[in-house]
N, C-alpha and C positions, 0 to 999 in steps of 0.2 A: 504494500500500500504506500502511495506517495507520502512524504513527510510534510504534511500541510501545517502551516503556522496557524493554530487555532486559538491563539491568545485573544480573549475578548477585548474589544475596545468599547469603552463607555464614555459618556460625557465627562466624567470626573478625571479620566486619564488621557483625554484627547485635548491637546493644546489648540485653542483657536484664538485668533486675535480679532478684535472688533475693527474691521476695516473702516477707515474714515470715509464718511459719506461725502460725495461731491458738494462743494459749497453752494451749488444751485438747488440742492434738495430742499423742498418745502417741508414744514413740520406737519405733514399729513398724519392724522391719528393712526391710520391702519399700518403705516410704515413701522411703527414701534413694535407691532406684533410679529414682525418678520425676524428671523435670526440674522446675524451679521452677513453671511454669504448671500442669503436671499435678498437682503436690502441692497447689497452691492450689485447683484444681478439686475435688480429693478431700476436702480438709479444710474447705472452706467449705460447711458443711452446713445452716445455718439461713437461711431465707428463699428467695426465688426466685433461681435461678442459671441463666444462659444460657451454655453452653459452646460457643463458636464453634470448631469443630474442622475444620481443613482436612484434605484427603486426606493420609494417611500420617503423621499427627501423633500416633498412639498413642491414638486416641479410645477404642477398646475397652479398652485397658489402664487408661485413666483411669476409665472406667465401672465396670469390675469392681473396681478398687481402691477406688472410692468406696463400693460396696456392702459390700466386706469391711471397710472402715474403720468404717462405721456399725454393723456387727455386733461387730467386735472391740473397739471403743471403748465398747461398752455403750449407745450412743445409741438403738438399736432392736433388736427381735427380728425374726426373719425374716418373721413374719406382719404386721409393722407397716410393711413396705416394699413399695411397688408399683413394679415395674420393667417398663416397656413397650418391646417391640421390634417390628420390622416383619416378621420372619420367625421361624419355629420354629428354624431353624438358628442364628440369632443368639442366641436365648434359651438354647438348649442349650449353646452355646459360652460364654456369660456364666456360666451355672450351673456349668459345669465349672471355669472359671478361678477363680471365687470360692471354690469348695470346695477347690481346690488351694491357694489362699492360706490359707484357714482351717485346712486339714488335717483336716477332718471334713465329712460331708454335712449340709446344713442343710435341715430339714423345714419345711413350712408356707409355702413360697415363694408369693408372688403375682408370678410372673415369667413373661411370655409376650407374645404378640401382642395387639393391641387386641381382635381377634375372640375369641381364646381366653379372655382375662380376662373379657370381657363375657358370653360364653356361660356361664362358670363362675358368674358372679354371677346371671345370669338363671335358671339352673336352680335356684338356691336360692330364688328368689321367683317361680317360673313362674306360680303361680296369679294373681298380680297383673297379669300380661300375658295372661291368658286362655289359658294353655297348661298342659300337664303337664310335669314335669321331664324327661321323655324325648322332648321335641320334636325334630323332624328339622330339619337345616340343609340347605337346598336349594342345589344348585350352579347355575351359569349356565344349563345346558341345561334343568333342571327349572323354573327361573324363567320362561324363555321359553315353555315348554310350558304353564304355567298361564295366562300372559297370552294366549297364542294361543287357548286354549279359551274364555276370557272374551270375546275379540274375535269368535270364531265364534258364541257365544251372542248377541252384540249385532249379528250380521250385518254385521260390518265387513270390508272387503276387506284381507286380510292380505298380499296382493301389493303393493297400493298403500302400505299402512302396515305394514312388516315388524315383527313382535312384538319381535324383538331390538333394533331401534331404539327402540321404545317402552320396553322394559325399561331401556335405557341412560338414557333421560330420567328414569324413575322412580328409578333408583339415584342419579342426580345430585341429585334432590330430597332423597333420604335422606342423602346425604353433606353436604348443607347444613343438615340438621336439620329438614326440613319433613315433617310428617304430612300426610295427604290434605287436611285442612281448613285447613292452614297454607300451602299452596302459593300464592305471590303471583301476581297476575294477570300481572305482567310476565314470569313464567317460563313461562307457558302459550303454546301455539301451536296450529296447526291440525292437529296430528297426530291421526289417528283422528277427523277432523271436529270437533276441539275437545273430544273426550270423554275425553282421557287422564286427567284428574284423577278423573273418575268411575270409570274403569277401575282407577286406583290404589286408590280406596276399595274396590272390589269385589275387587281382588287381595288386599288386606290381610284382607278378610273371608274369602276362600277359604283363605288360609294359617292363619287361626284355626281354621277348620273341620277342616283336615287336620292340625292340631297341628304346624305347621312355621314356620320363620323363614328368611329369606334373610340373606346376609352384611350387607346394609345395615341390616336389622332389629336385628342383634346390637348395633350401636352406638346406633342411633336409639331403640330401645325401652329399652335400658339407661339412656340419658340421660333418657328420658321417665319411667321408673320412679323415678329419683332426684328428679326435679322434682315428681312428683305425690305422693310419699310421703316427707315430711320426716323421719320417724323412721328410715327405712332410709338416707336420705342422711346423717343425723347419725351413724348407726352406723359407716358406712364412712369418713366424714370424720374421725371420732375414731380409727378403727383405723389408717388409713394416715398415719403420722406423716411419712413421707418418700416422695415420688413422683419417679421418674426416667423419662424417655422418650428413646429414641434416635431418630435421623433425624427430628428435629422439623420440618425444612423440608418433609417429605412429609405432614404431618398435614392433614386436611381440617377443615371448621368443626365438624362434630359431634364429632370426636375432641378438638378444642381445648376445646369446651364441656364435654365429659365430664371432661377433666383438670382444668379450672378449677373445676368443681363439687366434685370430690373433694378438691381442695387448699384448699377454702374455710376450713377451721378452722386447720390448722397452717401453711399457706402455704409449706411446704418443697417447692417444685416445681423440680426440676433438669432442664433440657432441653438435649439435646446435638444440634447440627445444623450444617449448613453452607449458608448462603444461596446460595453459588456452585454448589451441586450439586442445586438444586431443578429436577427434570426431570419431575415427575409431575403437572403441572397438568391434563393431559388426563384423569386419572382422579380429579380432585376435590381434589388437594392445593392448599392455599391458602398462598402464600408470605408473605402478610401476618401469618400466625401467628408467624413468626420475626422478621419485620421490625418488628412492633409489640410485641414482647415487653416492652421496657423501658417502653412506654407503658401496656400492660395491667397491668404489675406495677412501679409507680413505684420501689420500693425494690430492684429487681432488680440483681444484680451480673453483669456480663458479663466472662467470662474467655476470652481468645483462646489457643487452642493453635496455634502457628505453627511450631514446630520440627519439620521434616519429616525422617523417617527412611527414606524410600523412594526419593527422587529426588536427583539432583545439582543443583548451583547453576545451571547453564545451563538445564536443563529447567525448573526452578522460575521462572527469570527469564522465559522465554518464556511460561509459564502465567500468571504474575502480570501480564505486560504485556497479555495478552489479556483476562484477567478484570477488569482495571481499567476496561475499557470498559463493563462492566455498569452499568446505570443504578440498579437497585434492589438495593443490597447494603449490609451494615453495615460491611464493610471489614476486611481483614486481609492480611498479607503473609507468605507462607511463606518460610522460609529453610532452607538445607541444613546438615546436619552431616557430609556426605559429600564435601566439596570441590566444585570447579567441574565436574569431569567433562568429557566431550567436548562441543563446541559442537553446537547443534541445527541441522540442515540442513533446508531447505524446498525442495521441487521442485514445479513446476507443470506439469501435463500437460493437453492440450486434449481428450484422449479416453481412456476407461477402458482401452482396449487398449494405448495408449502407456504408461499408468501400470503396467499388469501387466508389460509387457516390461521397463520400467525396474527394477521390483522383482526380477524373476527374474534380470535381468542383474547387478544389484548383489549378489545372493546368489551367483551364479557367481563374480564377482570376489572376494568375500570368501573363498569356498571355495579359490580359487587362492592366496590369501595365507596359507592354513593354518588358517582358522577352520572348525570343524565345523558341519554343518547343524543339529545339536542345540543350537548356541549362537545360533541365529537364530530370530526370531519375527516374524510379520506380523500386526498388529492391524488389523481393519477395522471400519468404522462399523456395517455390517450384513452378515449372511450372504449377502445378494443380490450383494454385490460380490466374492464369493470365486470365482465361476465363471471369470472371465477370468484370475485369478491361478493357479488350479488348472491351467488349460489350458496356460499358459506353463511352469509347473513340470513338467508331464508331457512337454511337447514337448522340454524340455531334459534330461529324465531325472533331475530332482531329486526324491527321495522326500520326502514330507511327511505330517503328521498333522493332522487337523482336530479341534480341541477345541471342545466345546460344540455339536457338530452332526455331520452326516455329509458325506462327500465328495459332490460334486454328483451324480455318476453312481451313487451308492449310495443316494440318497434314493428312497423308495418311489414317489412320484409320477413321478419321472424314469424309474425302472425300468419302470413300467407303460406310460408313453408309448413307451419304446423297444420294449417288448413288442408293442404295436400296430404299430409301424413294421416290426418283424421279421416279423410275420404278413403284412403287406401285401407285403413283399418275398419272403417264403417261407411260403406257407400251410401247409406241412408241418412247421413248427417247433413241435413239441408242447410244448417247455418254455415258449416264449413264450405259447402258447395257455393253458397252465395258470396262468401268471402273471396273465393278464388276464380269464379267463373269468368271474370274479366281481367285477370292478371296472368299473363300479359293481355293487353286489350284485344278483345275479339268482336267488339261491336254488338254485344248482346244487351238489349235494352230492357226496360221494365215490362213492355208488352210480351216479349218472348219469355221472360221469366214467369209472368203470370200464366201463360199458356202451358209452360212446363209444369 
């Protein structure tokens, strides 16, 4: 086993200096509630700023406070701030928190996801990308359907070369900022007999014909618009005095280039991220965006949010010891404000059934000691590992609730499979018959069922 450094770090043993606030900082009452590093992140408004925010360090609070600070201190009006998130839920939460701080609703926000903001900008200038402002945004199924039709027209074998796989490759090119005539030879392969770049070209032409964009186009064509029309780029570079982006470690190359283009005039780009939570490389995220931030912006200031409000010292010590082994990271050490807490225990099992028995047995033991089942939680890496644990809990008569999914035997596909098994065992089981009669779809309607 690796020799991890598991010495717990807590607030009493972690030296922190209270950074002096800029002289321009107003005495806003909510600033006093922030810890020193959060206040520094909020009030360092000029130039490029990288906030390295570990898990549970109050990142959202720092982000919303920074937005409110820019508005309340008079540094910017709502329409002069561009705030980018990765989900609509995060955008709505940020909006609500900022308005709660301000005490009034702020109109004219440019706050949302990359795709939402790019769509908003493209609809304003749709004619420049050969679209009308009412263009349609295709989902993944529609994208694959368009590519399949093009492959059929080219008499290509869609069984040998699945359109979905081809669409994944095309979206990968878009995530890296490549239009059809910019795809490097090194990125091409023998998919579709080496014709995928040509299919990409025809796919884009087809989307133009039907007045549609896909999600990759929203970013790629928005960046292309700014690069090809200097007057439009200058307009938005002038408008967006302050740019903020959340989850920066998950950005891809075209998102990075879009942000850098818009920040070219004022240079006030604040990125919040955690290089230790970069898990989306499979969908185009480029970790070098955050690792090379100080190189891309030489005058950038890096502020580390390390004071953790979620976990105890022993938990953070175990996490820090593991994370220290990462090769590509900027480095930070989370410390706790909640004391040491209980020690972390690690148990090793050679079979998943042994693990499930141990978990259920430990829950029974804790229950006998007086703990309620509602005070226990089992976290798994994936829902696929739940089945064995569920079976052990059912066997022992321990009630449970599945969050973020269904119980194994309540899942539709499991119910259908059981329905077929019931019919095999008992052909007169009408309920089982009704469950499976249209799975897969056979076009059997209510009238036919009534006649049967």
